[in-house]
N, C-alpha and C positions, 0 to 999 in steps of 0.2 A: 474233369478237365475244365479249365477256365479259358476264356478268350479275351483278347485285348484288341480294341479298335483304335488304329492310329492313322491320322491323315498322312497321305503320301505327299512329300514336299514337291512343289512344282507341278503337281497334277491335281488341279482343283476338282472336287467331286469324287475323288477316289480315296478310299481308306483301306489300309492293309489290316488283315486279320491274322493274329498270331496267338500262340498259347503263351503262358507266363514265362516259358523258357526261351521265347523268341522264335520258335519254329513256325514257319508260315502255314496258315490254314486256308488262305485265299484272299479275295478282295471284296469290298462293297463299292459299287459304282452308283453315283447319283446320275441317272439318265435324264431326269426331268424333275421339276419341283416336287412332284408327288410319286416318283417311281425310283426305287432303290433296288439294285440287283446284286445278289450274292453270286460270286464265281468261286466255288470251292476248289482248292487244290486236290488233285487226284489222290494224293497220299495222306490227306488229312482226315480227321474225324468228322469233318463237315461234308465229305464227299457225297454221302447219301442224300444231302440236300441238293446236289447238282447245281443247276442254275435256278434260282428262285427269285421272284419279284415281290416287293412290298411297298406300301404307300408312304412309309416314313422310316427314318433311321431307328427310331424307338421300336417300331414293329419288327425290323430286321433283328435288332439286338434281343428282343423278347423271343423270337423264333429260335435264334442261336442258343439262348439260355435253355429253352425247353429241349432242344435237340441234344445238346451236350450234357444236360443234367448238371450244369455247373453255373458259373457266372460269366457274363459278357459285359465288360466295362470299357468306357472310353479311357484312352491313355491320358496322362497329364499333358501331353502335347496337343490334344484336341482342342479346337477353338470353341 
């Protein structure tokens, strides 16, 4: 499985996680400059990660990549 990270319009600091088919996997929320939190959807392949915290968006994406044994990429809409 691959994951795509997309900014949520009108909600600064929140990015949606979905698979390549657009199915929701959860969200990534930037709670401070050095704290990013994954909130995995209950029915997603990320649910085993539950709620996890990371110091950067890159570290979140690396953890997701390892967990899903696929790729985690920014969408073309990301800034």
